[in-house]
VOLOVO-959914 format. One record per residue (C-alpha): residue number from 1; residue in three letters; x, y, z. Coordinates in steps of 0.05 Angstrom, whole numbers. Each point is the difference from the previous one (the first is absolute). Layout:
<rs>
<NUM; "ALA"; <X; Y; Z>>
...
</rs>
This chain:
<rs>
<1; "MET"; <-1; 2; 3>>
<2; "ALA"; <27; 65; -16>>
<3; "TYR"; <-26; 60; 43>>
<4; "ASN"; <15; 71; -17>>
<5; "ASP"; <27; 34; 73>>
<6; "GLY"; <-42; -54; 27>>
<7; "TYR"; <-64; -4; -24>>
<8; "PRO"; <-23; -47; -48>>
<9; "ALA"; <-17; 12; -80>>
<10; "VAL"; <-66; -13; -14>>
<11; "THR"; <-39; -13; -69>>
<12; "ALA"; <-74; 9; -5>>
<13; "ILE"; <-41; -22; -58>>
<14; "GLY"; <-65; 11; -22>>
<15; "GLY"; <-35; 66; -31>>
<16; "GLY"; <-56; 47; 15>>
<17; "HIS"; <-20; 31; 59>>
<18; "GLY"; <30; -57; 47>>
<19; "LEU"; <58; 2; -16>>
<20; "SER"; <22; 77; 12>>
<21; "VAL"; <-32; -12; 67>>
<22; "THR"; <48; -60; 10>>
<23; "LEU"; <68; 43; -26>>
<24; "ARG"; <-28; 55; 44>>
<25; "ALA"; <-1; -50; 59>>
<26; "LEU"; <78; -23; -17>>
<27; "THR"; <34; 69; 5>>
<28; "SER"; <-13; -13; 79>>
<29; "TYR"; <43; -58; 4>>
<30; "ALA"; <39; -18; -63>>
<31; "GLY"; <63; 16; -25>>
<32; "ASP"; <7; -11; -76>>
<33; "ILE"; <-76; -3; -33>>
<34; "SER"; <-23; -18; -67>>
<35; "GLY"; <-73; 2; -23>>
<36; "VAL"; <-11; -51; -67>>
<37; "VAL"; <-68; 37; -30>>
<38; "SER"; <-46; -40; -40>>
<39; "VAL"; <-8; 46; -72>>
<40; "ALA"; <-65; -39; -20>>
<41; "ASP"; <-47; 67; 23>>
<42; "ASP"; <-59; 9; -55>>
<43; "GLY"; <-45; 46; 35>>
<44; "GLY"; <-2; 74; 10>>
<45; "SER"; <58; 48; -17>>
<46; "SER"; <50; -48; -1>>
<47; "GLY"; <-44; -41; -52>>
<48; "ARG"; <-13; 61; -42>>
<49; "LEU"; <72; 16; -9>>
<50; "ARG"; <9; -70; -13>>
<51; "LYS"; <-47; -12; -58>>
<52; "VAL"; <22; 61; -30>>
<53; "LEU"; <79; 16; 8>>
<54; "GLY"; <6; -85; 7>>
<55; "THR"; <50; 17; 70>>
<56; "VAL"; <-2; -37; 63>>
<57; "PRO"; <-54; 15; 40>>
<58; "PRO"; <23; 58; 48>>
<59; "GLY"; <-44; -8; 55>>
<60; "ASP"; <23; -54; 42>>
<61; "LEU"; <69; 22; -5>>
<62; "ARG"; <-15; 72; 19>>
<63; "LYS"; <-37; -25; 65>>
<64; "CYS"; <65; -37; 12>>
<65; "LEU"; <44; 58; -15>>
<66; "VAL"; <-46; 46; 50>>
<67; "ALA"; <2; -48; 62>>
<68; "LEU"; <74; 2; -1>>
<69; "ALA"; <9; 71; -4>>
<70; "PRO"; <11; 45; 70>>
<71; "GLU"; <-64; 5; 40>>
<72; "ASN"; <-26; 68; -15>>
<73; "SER"; <31; 13; -71>>
<74; "LEU"; <-30; 52; -40>>
<75; "LEU"; <24; -35; -68>>
<76; "ALA"; <-22; -62; 22>>
<77; "SER"; <-76; 26; 14>>
<78; "LEU"; <-2; 28; -75>>
<79; "PHE"; <26; -64; -22>>
<80; "GLU"; <-73; -19; 28>>
<81; "TYR"; <-43; 65; -28>>
<82; "ARG"; <-51; -22; -39>>
<83; "PHE"; <-28; 47; -53>>
<84; "HIS"; <-70; 10; 1>>
<85; "ASN"; <-29; 35; -72>>
<86; "GLY"; <15; 2; -65>>
<87; "GLU"; <48; -57; -43>>
<88; "LEU"; <42; -11; 64>>
<89; "ASP"; <-60; -17; 33>>
<90; "GLY"; <9; -57; 48>>
<91; "HIS"; <76; -4; -8>>
<92; "ALA"; <54; 2; 57>>
<93; "LEU"; <50; 49; -14>>
<94; "GLY"; <53; -55; 19>>
<95; "ASN"; <-32; -38; -54>>
<96; "LEU"; <24; 50; -49>>
<97; "ILE"; <68; 14; 24>>
<98; "LEU"; <17; -71; 1>>
<99; "THR"; <-23; -10; -76>>
<100; "ALA"; <34; 58; -23>>
<101; "LEU"; <59; -31; 37>>
<102; "PHE"; <-2; -68; -28>>
<103; "GLU"; <-3; 37; -70>>
<104; "ARG"; <57; 40; 9>>
<105; "CYS"; <46; -48; 29>>
<106; "GLY"; <-26; -61; -38>>
<107; "ASP"; <16; -50; 48>>
<108; "LEU"; <-49; -19; 51>>
<109; "GLN"; <44; -13; 61>>
<110; "ILE"; <47; 70; -17>>
<111; "ALA"; <-68; 41; 4>>
<112; "LEU"; <-19; -26; 70>>
<113; "ASN"; <76; 9; 22>>
<114; "GLU"; <-16; 75; -15>>
<115; "ALA"; <-55; -2; 27>>
<116; "GLU"; <19; -26; 72>>
<117; "LYS"; <57; 47; -6>>
<118; "LEU"; <-59; 60; -15>>
<119; "LEU"; <-37; -24; 64>>
<120; "SER"; <64; -22; 42>>
<121; "THR"; <-34; -70; 10>>
<122; "ARG"; <22; -46; 63>>
<123; "GLY"; <4; -52; -44>>
<124; "ARG"; <-6; -30; -80>>
<125; "VAL"; <-63; -18; -41>>
<126; "LEU"; <10; -51; -54>>
<127; "PRO"; <-51; -18; -54>>
<128; "ALA"; <-16; -73; 1>>
<129; "ALA"; <5; -6; -69>>
<130; "ALA"; <33; 44; -54>>
<131; "HIS"; <-58; 9; -35>>
<132; "PRO"; <-83; 2; 5>>
<133; "VAL"; <-34; -62; 18>>
<134; "VAL"; <-69; -20; -6>>
<135; "LEU"; <-39; -48; 44>>
<136; "GLU"; <-51; -54; -31>>
<137; "ALA"; <-44; -46; 43>>
<138; "ASP"; <-46; -46; -17>>
<139; "THR"; <-62; 5; 53>>
<140; "ASN"; <-71; -29; 4>>
<141; "HIS"; <-19; 48; -48>>
<142; "GLY"; <42; -6; -57>>
<143; "ARG"; <71; 26; -10>>
<144; "VAL"; <14; 75; 22>>
<145; "LYS"; <67; 41; -19>>
<146; "GLY"; <28; 57; 39>>
<147; "GLN"; <16; 14; 68>>
<148; "THR"; <-65; 43; 18>>
<149; "ALA"; <-46; -59; -35>>
<150; "VAL"; <33; -49; 40>>
<151; "MET"; <-2; 37; 58>>
<152; "ASN"; <-75; -2; -9>>
<153; "SER"; <-9; -71; -23>>
<154; "GLY"; <-32; -49; 40>>
<155; "SER"; <46; -78; 13>>
<156; "ILE"; <51; 4; -29>>
<157; "LEU"; <20; -64; -33>>
<158; "HIS"; <62; 6; -38>>
<159; "LEU"; <47; 67; -7>>
<160; "VAL"; <47; 18; -41>>
<161; "MET"; <43; 55; -29>>
<162; "GLN"; <19; 27; -59>>
<163; "PRO"; <66; -5; -26>>
<164; "ALA"; <8; -62; 45>>
<165; "ASN"; <76; 4; 15>>
<166; "PRO"; <5; 75; 1>>
<167; "ARG"; <66; 14; 10>>
<168; "VAL"; <21; 28; 73>>
<169; "PRO"; <46; 54; 8>>
<170; "ASN"; <72; -32; 33>>
<171; "GLU"; <-2; 47; 61>>
<172; "VAL"; <-63; -35; 24>>
<173; "LEU"; <25; -68; -2>>
<174; "SER"; <63; 30; 42>>
<175; "ALA"; <-58; 41; 45>>
<176; "ILE"; <-33; -69; 19>>
<177; "ARG"; <64; -46; 2>>
<178; "ASN"; <38; 52; 53>>
<179; "ALA"; <-61; 15; 40>>
<180; "ASP"; <2; -25; 73>>
<181; "GLN"; <-74; 6; -1>>
<182; "ILE"; <-55; -15; -57>>
<183; "VAL"; <-69; 36; 2>>
<184; "ILE"; <-43; -17; -50>>
<185; "GLY"; <-68; 49; 6>>
<186; "PRO"; <-44; 7; 26>>
<187; "GLY"; <-56; 17; -41>>
<188; "SER"; <-41; -33; -57>>
<189; "LEU"; <31; -68; -17>>
<190; "PHE"; <-20; -1; -73>>
<191; "THR"; <4; 65; -24>>
<192; "SER"; <65; 30; 52>>
<193; "VAL"; <31; -63; 31>>
<194; "ILE"; <0; -46; -61>>
<195; "ALA"; <3; 63; -49>>
<196; "ALA"; <76; 2; 29>>
<197; "SER"; <22; -63; 31>>
<198; "GLY"; <-25; -52; -51>>
<199; "ILE"; <39; 32; -62>>
<200; "PRO"; <42; -74; -5>>
<201; "ALA"; <70; 35; 13>>
<202; "ILE"; <-24; 31; 69>>
<203; "ALA"; <-38; -55; 22>>
<204; "ARG"; <58; -50; -7>>
<205; "GLU"; <44; 55; 40>>
<206; "ILE"; <-41; -1; 53>>
<207; "ALA"; <-9; -81; 7>>
<208; "LYS"; <82; -2; 6>>
<209; "ALA"; <-12; 56; 56>>
<210; "ARG"; <-54; -35; 39>>
<211; "ILE"; <43; -46; 23>>
<212; "LEU"; <39; 62; 40>>
<213; "PRO"; <-27; -19; 72>>
<214; "ASP"; <-1; 79; 3>>
<215; "SER"; <-38; 15; -55>>
<216; "SER"; <-76; 32; 6>>
<217; "CYS"; <-67; -5; -43>>
<218; "ALA"; <-60; 38; 7>>
<219; "ILE"; <-67; -19; -41>>
<220; "THR"; <-70; 23; -1>>
<221; "THR"; <-50; -38; -37>>
<222; "ASP"; <-56; 25; -43>>
<223; "ARG"; <-77; -23; -5>>
<224; "CYS"; <32; -42; -65>>
<225; "LEU"; <36; -40; 44>>
<226; "PRO"; <-17; -58; 45>>
<227; "PRO"; <-4; 24; 67>>
<228; "VAL"; <50; -36; 36>>
<229; "GLN"; <57; -15; -54>>
<230; "PRO"; <73; -23; 32>>
<231; "ILE"; <57; 49; -4>>
<232; "ALA"; <48; -50; -44>>
<233; "SER"; <-48; -22; -52>>
<234; "VAL"; <-6; 78; -16>>
<235; "ILE"; <73; 14; -1>>
<236; "TYR"; <17; -68; -36>>
<237; "ASP"; <-53; -2; -47>>
<238; "LEU"; <2; 75; -24>>
<239; "PRO"; <32; -13; -71>>
<240; "SER"; <-62; -43; -8>>
<241; "CYS"; <-46; 47; 24>>
<242; "ARG"; <-65; -52; -2>>
<243; "TYR"; <-46; 5; 73>>
<244; "SER"; <-71; -18; 2>>
<245; "GLY"; <-54; 1; 47>>
<246; "SER"; <-50; 38; 50>>
<247; "THR"; <-8; 75; -14>>
<248; "LYS"; <-28; 14; 72>>
<249; "ARG"; <19; 75; 6>>
<250; "LYS"; <57; -28; 59>>
<251; "ARG"; <64; 36; 7>>
<252; "SER"; <58; -36; 44>>
<253; "SER"; <71; 24; 6>>
<254; "ILE"; <60; -46; 13>>
<255; "LEU"; <58; 34; 26>>
<256; "SER"; <75; -24; 26>>
<257; "ARG"; <43; 48; 35>>
<258; "ARG"; <70; -3; 0>>
<259; "SER"; <22; 38; 64>>
<260; "ARG"; <9; 75; -7>>
<261; "ALA"; <62; 51; 20>>
<262; "ALA"; <-7; 68; 25>>
<263; "ALA"; <-25; 52; -55>>
<264; "PRO"; <60; 38; -39>>
<265; "PRO"; <6; 66; -2>>
<266; "ARG"; <-55; 36; -60>>
<267; "THR"; <51; 46; -42>>
</rs>
């Protein structure tokens, strides 16, 4: 295990609101922090930018950057500012800034590195894949396509992503491999957790990392998943993404925590 001044290196994987909350919590005790963020979003401002420009959806990346920024940062609050009129109605300013950085830098990770400098973040934000992915699911009511449609569907029988084996940045695999603690989620299992950790290269790296005694996983299930699901089957079956069972609206969480060091000072 490699500790930064006595504090653990932690890699969190997921998307949406859940991952940003996790990253904010990690600033209270972790040394090196890496957030591996889903790039499957196709709704709201992110979906509009993705559709028009073909860009990686910036919304989840933005939320994670802001979560790692210093508290009371004016620039971070501006990243969250949302327009309410005209052609920009619904767009978050941070989404537009990130999209401009993507186009200006010509490389997704370089753009995110520049955003981290702008916001003085306490960690790294890494895209789960180098290009956008599309979720597709077979349900009791037929096939649905896109994260928003999957999120609003009923019981999911089979989930796939397109492309099936997207390219994963080396920084992501390295962050998982070198982590003292791995946190998955919390969030929607299909549209947040699997959208990131179900990518084959990431799933394989997680499976290898789980043999370490100090690894940690947090998962929150969907109404689409059976109410009780062993954590091992969730992790080790990530590449297949096949589930069936009850559609009861019951949520459960499975959490294993390692002992925490005292919080390092924020900078």
